[in-house]
N, CA, C and O atoms as a Tinker XYZ file with bonds, in Angstrom:
   232  protein
     1  N    162.250000   85.108000  151.339000    73     2
     2  CA   161.273000   85.456000  152.354000    64     1     3
     3  C    161.727000   86.726000  153.063000    63     2     4     5
     4  O    162.897000   86.870000  153.416000    81     3
     5  N    160.802000   87.629000  153.261000    73     3     6
     6  CA   161.112000   88.895000  153.919000    64     5     7
     7  C    160.757000   88.835000  155.402000    63     6     8     9
     8  O    159.757000   88.219000  155.773000    81     7
     9  N    161.558000   89.462000  156.242000    73     7    10
    10  CA   161.231000   89.480000  157.681000    64     9    11
    11  C    160.095000   90.457000  157.972000    63    10    12    13
    12  O    160.057000   91.562000  157.432000    81    11
    13  N    159.186000   90.039000  158.821000    73    11    14
    14  CA   158.065000   90.883000  159.225000    64    13    15
    15  C    158.018000   90.992000  160.732000    63    14    16    17
    16  O    158.581000   90.164000  161.449000    81    15
    17  N    157.354000   92.002000  161.195000    73    15    18
    18  CA   157.179000   92.256000  162.626000    64    17    19
    19  C    155.681000   92.463000  162.845000    63    18    20    21
    20  O    155.041000   93.220000  162.115000    81    19
    21  N    155.137000   91.798000  163.833000    73    19    22
    22  CA   153.714000   91.937000  164.138000    64    21    23
    23  C    153.570000   92.411000  165.573000    63    22    24    25
    24  O    154.172000   91.848000  166.487000    81    23
    25  N    152.771000   93.447000  165.765000    73    23    26
    26  CA   152.519000   94.008000  167.091000    64    25    27
    27  C    151.055000   93.819000  167.423000    63    26    28    29
    28  O    150.202000   93.878000  166.537000    81    27
    29  N    150.758000   93.597000  168.675000    73    27    30
    30  CA   149.383000   93.455000  169.149000    64    29    31
    31  C    149.093000   94.607000  170.078000    63    30    32    33
    32  O    149.797000   94.818000  171.065000    81    31
    33  N    148.047000   95.357000  169.758000    73    31    34
    34  CA   147.644000   96.494000  170.577000    64    33    35
    35  C    146.302000   96.209000  171.235000    63    34    36    37
    36  O    145.531000   95.385000  170.743000    81    35
    37  N    146.026000   96.869000  172.317000    73    35    38
    38  CA   144.796000   96.652000  173.080000    64    37    39
    39  C    143.661000   97.563000  172.614000    63    38    40    41
    40  O    142.907000   98.077000  173.440000    81    39
    41  N    143.530000   97.766000  171.316000    73    39    42
    42  CA   142.421000   98.554000  170.794000    64    41    43
    43  C    141.645000   97.714000  169.805000    63    42    44    45
    44  O    142.197000   96.802000  169.190000    81    43
    45  N    140.371000   98.012000  169.648000    73    43    46
    46  CA   139.547000   97.234000  168.729000    64    45    47
    47  C    139.844000   97.562000  167.272000    63    46    48    49
    48  O    139.724000   96.689000  166.413000    81    47
    49  N    140.229000   98.800000  166.975000    73    47    50
    50  CA   140.440000   99.184000  165.581000    64    49    51
    51  C    141.785000   98.725000  165.031000    63    50    52    53
    52  O    141.891000   98.481000  163.829000    81    51
    53  N    142.797000   98.601000  165.850000    73    51    54
    54  CA   144.123000   98.185000  165.394000    64    53    55
    55  C    144.673000   97.090000  166.303000    63    54    56    57
    56  O    145.705000   97.274000  166.948000    81    55
    57  N    143.991000   95.965000  166.354000    73    55    58
    58  CA   144.433000   94.935000  167.283000    64    57    59
    59  C    145.743000   94.279000  166.841000    63    58    60    61
    60  O    146.558000   93.915000  167.688000    81    59
    61  N    145.960000   94.122000  165.537000    73    59    62
    62  CA   147.218000   93.575000  165.039000    64    61    63
    63  C    147.777000   94.509000  163.975000    63    62    64    65
    64  O    147.046000   94.955000  163.091000    81    63
    65  N    149.049000   94.802000  164.054000    73    63    66
    66  CA   149.702000   95.672000  163.082000    64    65    67
    67  C    150.879000   94.914000  162.485000    63    66    68    69
    68  O    151.754000   94.441000  163.210000    81    67
    69  N    150.898000   94.799000  161.156000    73    67    70
    70  CA   151.959000   94.098000  160.447000    64    69    71
    71  C    152.904000   95.114000  159.828000    63    70    72    73
    72  O    152.459000   96.064000  159.183000    81    71
    73  N    154.196000   94.925000  160.018000    73    71    74
    74  CA   155.190000   95.818000  159.434000    64    73    75
    75  C    156.439000   95.048000  159.048000    63    74    76    77
    76  O    156.708000   93.974000  159.586000    81    75
    77  N    157.188000   95.591000  158.128000    73    75    78
    78  CA   158.430000   94.940000  157.710000    64    77    79
    79  C    159.522000   95.180000  158.747000    63    78    80    81
    80  O    159.548000   96.213000  159.416000    81    79
    81  N    160.408000   94.224000  158.866000    73    79    82
    82  CA   161.518000   94.305000  159.822000    64    81    83
    83  C    162.831000   94.224000  159.058000    63    82    84    85
    84  O    162.893000   93.654000  157.969000    81    83
    85  N    163.857000   94.786000  159.628000    73    83    86
    86  CA   165.195000   94.690000  159.043000    64    85    87
    87  C    165.781000   93.311000  159.345000    63    86    88    89
    88  O    165.592000   92.772000  160.436000    81    87
    89  N    166.483000   92.754000  158.381000    73    87    90
    90  CA   167.162000   91.485000  158.624000    64    89    91
    91  C    168.350000   91.762000  159.545000    63    90    92    93
    92  O    169.175000   92.624000  159.242000    81    91
    93  N    168.447000   91.042000  160.667000    73    91    94
    94  CA   169.507000   91.338000  161.642000    64    93    95
    95  C    170.894000   90.969000  161.118000    63    94    96    97
    96  O    171.051000   90.017000  160.354000    81    95
    97  N    171.872000   91.724000  161.532000    73    95    98
    98  CA   173.269000   91.387000  161.241000    64    97    99
    99  C    173.711000   90.318000  162.236000    63    98   100   101
   100  O    173.451000   90.426000  163.434000    81    99
   101  N    174.372000   89.302000  161.735000    73    99   102
   102  CA   174.762000   88.177000  162.585000    64   101   103
   103  C    176.248000   88.210000  162.907000    63   102   104   105
   104  O    177.076000   88.595000  162.082000    81   103
   105  N    176.563000   87.794000  164.130000    73   103   106
   106  CA   177.955000   87.592000  164.525000    64   105   107
   107  C    178.406000   86.214000  164.037000    63   106   108   109
   108  O    177.592000   85.428000  163.551000    81   107
   109  N    179.679000   85.930000  164.164000    73   107   110
   110  CA   180.226000   84.650000  163.703000    64   109   111
   111  C    179.643000   83.450000  164.443000    63   110   112   113
   112  O    179.610000   82.347000  163.896000    81   111
   113  N    179.187000   83.647000  165.668000    73   111   114
   114  CA   178.666000   82.533000  166.469000    64   113   115
   115  C    177.136000   82.517000  166.506000    63   114   116   117
   116  O    176.561000   81.906000  167.408000    81   115
   117  N    176.462000   83.167000  165.557000    73   115   118
   118  CA   174.999000   83.225000  165.520000    64   117   119
   119  C    174.474000   82.645000  164.211000    63   118   120   121
   120  O    175.177000   82.613000  163.201000    81   119
   121  N    173.219000   82.188000  164.249000    73   119   122
   122  CA   172.547000   81.698000  163.050000    64   121   123
   123  C    171.198000   82.390000  162.929000    63   122   124   125
   124  O    170.659000   82.888000  163.917000    81   123
   125  N    170.658000   82.421000  161.729000    73   123   126
   126  CA   169.338000   82.979000  161.483000    64   125   127
   127  C    168.405000   81.828000  161.144000    63   126   128   129
   128  O    168.682000   81.066000  160.217000    81   127
   129  N    167.314000   81.686000  161.871000    73   127   130
   130  CA   166.371000   80.594000  161.685000    64   129   131
   131  C    165.146000   81.120000  160.954000    63   130   132   133
   132  O    164.570000   82.136000  161.343000    81   131
   133  N    164.750000   80.422000  159.889000    73   131   134
   134  CA   163.555000   80.794000  159.138000    64   133   135
   135  C    162.395000   79.923000  159.607000    63   134   136   137
   136  O    162.461000   78.696000  159.525000    81   135
   137  N    161.334000   80.561000  160.097000    73   135   138
   138  CA   160.153000   79.838000  160.551000    64   137   139
   139  C    159.204000   79.604000  159.389000    63   138   140   141
   140  O    158.949000   80.511000  158.596000    81   139
   141  N    158.688000   78.405000  159.288000    73   139   142
   142  CA   157.645000   78.098000  158.305000    64   141   143
   143  C    156.273000   78.379000  158.893000    63   142   144   145
   144  O    155.354000   78.787000  158.183000    81   143
   145  N    156.141000   78.159000  160.187000    73   143   146
   146  CA   154.874000   78.407000  160.874000    64   145   147
   147  C    155.166000   78.615000  162.352000    63   146   148   149
   148  O    156.129000   78.068000  162.889000    81   147
   149  N    154.333000   79.402000  162.996000    73   147   150
   150  CA   154.437000   79.594000  164.437000    64   149   151
   151  C    153.047000   79.459000  165.029000    63   150   152   153
   152  O    152.049000   79.542000  164.314000    81   151
   153  N    152.985000   79.255000  166.306000    73   151   154
   154  CA   151.699000   79.130000  166.972000    64   153   155
   155  C    151.754000   79.764000  168.343000    63   154   156   157
   156  O    152.826000   80.051000  168.877000    81   155
   157  N    150.594000   79.972000  168.894000    73   155   158
   158  CA   150.511000   80.508000  170.247000    64   157   159
   159  C    149.473000   79.690000  171.006000    63   158   160   161
   160  O    148.402000   79.378000  170.486000    81   159
   161  N    149.806000   79.359000  172.211000    73   159   162
   162  CA   148.914000   78.606000  173.071000    64   161   163
   163  C    147.695000   79.473000  173.404000    63   162   164   165
   164  O    147.868000   80.650000  173.723000    81   163
   165  N    146.473000   78.939000  173.343000    73   163   166
   166  CA   145.288000   79.738000  173.677000    64   165   167
   167  C    145.362000   80.389000  175.057000    63   166   168   169
   168  O    144.870000   81.503000  175.239000    81   167
   169  N    145.961000   79.718000  176.019000    73   167   170
   170  CA   146.093000   80.303000  177.356000    64   169   171
   171  C    147.001000   81.533000  177.304000    63   170   172   173
   172  O    146.727000   82.538000  177.960000    81   171
   173  N    148.078000   81.452000  176.527000    73   171   174
   174  CA   148.981000   82.596000  176.390000    64   173   175
   175  C    148.278000   83.780000  175.742000    63   174   176   177
   176  O    148.465000   84.917000  176.177000    81   175
   177  N    147.472000   83.539000  174.712000    73   175   178
   178  CA   146.749000   84.619000  174.041000    64   177   179
   179  C    145.785000   85.302000  175.013000    63   178   180   181
   180  O    145.680000   86.529000  175.028000    81   179
   181  N    145.090000   84.515000  175.814000    73   179   182
   182  CA   144.164000   85.093000  176.799000    64   181   183
   183  C    144.927000   85.890000  177.855000    63   182   184   185
   184  O    144.448000   86.926000  178.317000    81   183
   185  N    146.101000   85.414000  178.236000    73   183   186
   186  CA   146.927000   86.128000  179.206000    64   185   187
   187  C    147.350000   87.485000  178.647000    63   186   188   189
   188  O    147.267000   88.498000  179.341000    81   187
   189  N    147.804000   87.505000  177.391000    73   187   190
   190  CA   148.207000   88.758000  176.751000    64   189   191
   191  C    147.019000   89.699000  176.644000    63   190   192   193
   192  O    147.146000   90.890000  176.930000    81   191
   193  N    145.866000   89.182000  176.235000    73   191   194
   194  CA   144.675000   90.019000  176.062000    64   193   195
   195  C    144.220000   90.619000  177.393000    63   194   196   197
   196  O    143.781000   91.768000  177.432000    81   195
   197  N    144.321000   89.860000  178.471000    73   195   198
   198  CA   143.900000   90.364000  179.786000    64   197   199
   199  C    144.889000   91.389000  180.336000    63   198   200   201
   200  O    144.506000   92.261000  181.115000    81   199
   201  N    146.162000   91.290000  179.936000    73   199   202
   202  CA   147.219000   92.218000  180.338000    64   201   203
   203  C    147.319000   92.376000  181.862000    63   202   204   205
   204  O    147.284000   93.501000  182.359000    81   203
   205  N    147.442000   91.276000  182.613000    73   203   206
   206  CA   147.500000   91.390000  184.068000    64   205   207
   207  C    148.765000   92.078000  184.580000    63   206   208   209
   208  O    148.777000   92.592000  185.699000    81   207
   209  N    149.815000   92.094000  183.787000    73   207   210
   210  CA   151.057000   92.737000  184.221000    64   209   211
   211  C    151.139000   94.188000  183.769000    63   210   212   213
   212  O    152.145000   94.859000  183.998000    81   211
   213  N    150.076000   94.673000  183.126000    73   211   214
   214  CA   149.997000   96.059000  182.670000    64   213   215
   215  C    151.156000   96.412000  181.738000    63   214   216   217
   216  O    151.778000   97.465000  181.873000    81   215
   217  N    151.436000   95.512000  180.788000    73   215   218
   218  CA   152.492000   95.751000  179.811000    64   217   219
   219  C    152.114000   96.905000  178.901000    63   218   220   221
   220  O    150.939000   97.057000  178.569000    81   219
   221  N    153.075000   97.726000  178.486000    73   219   222
   222  CA   152.770000   98.810000  177.544000    64   221   223
   223  C    152.520000   98.255000  176.146000    63   222   224   225
   224  O    153.020000   97.184000  175.803000    81   223
   225  N    151.750000   98.976000  175.343000    73   223   226
   226  CA   151.497000   98.571000  173.963000    64   225   227
   227  C    152.770000   98.676000  173.150000    63   226   228   229
   228  O    153.600000   99.555000  173.383000    81   227
   229  N    152.920000   97.765000  172.186000    73   227   230
   230  CA   154.095000   97.785000  171.299000    64   229   231
   231  C    155.123000   96.912000  171.828000    63   230   232
   232  O    156.193000   96.786000  171.233000    81   231
């Protein structure tokens, strides 16, 4: 499985951008977890879309 990075932008034409990510180098006291599936709470998605904290894109 290859690592991917997904960014959400506040534009209609490029709302989600998928790109490959580098596999991180691990220290002796770290582990790498492989996700089979992830989810986002609908309230969290609406919060991100509304951008009340004026977060920058990317």
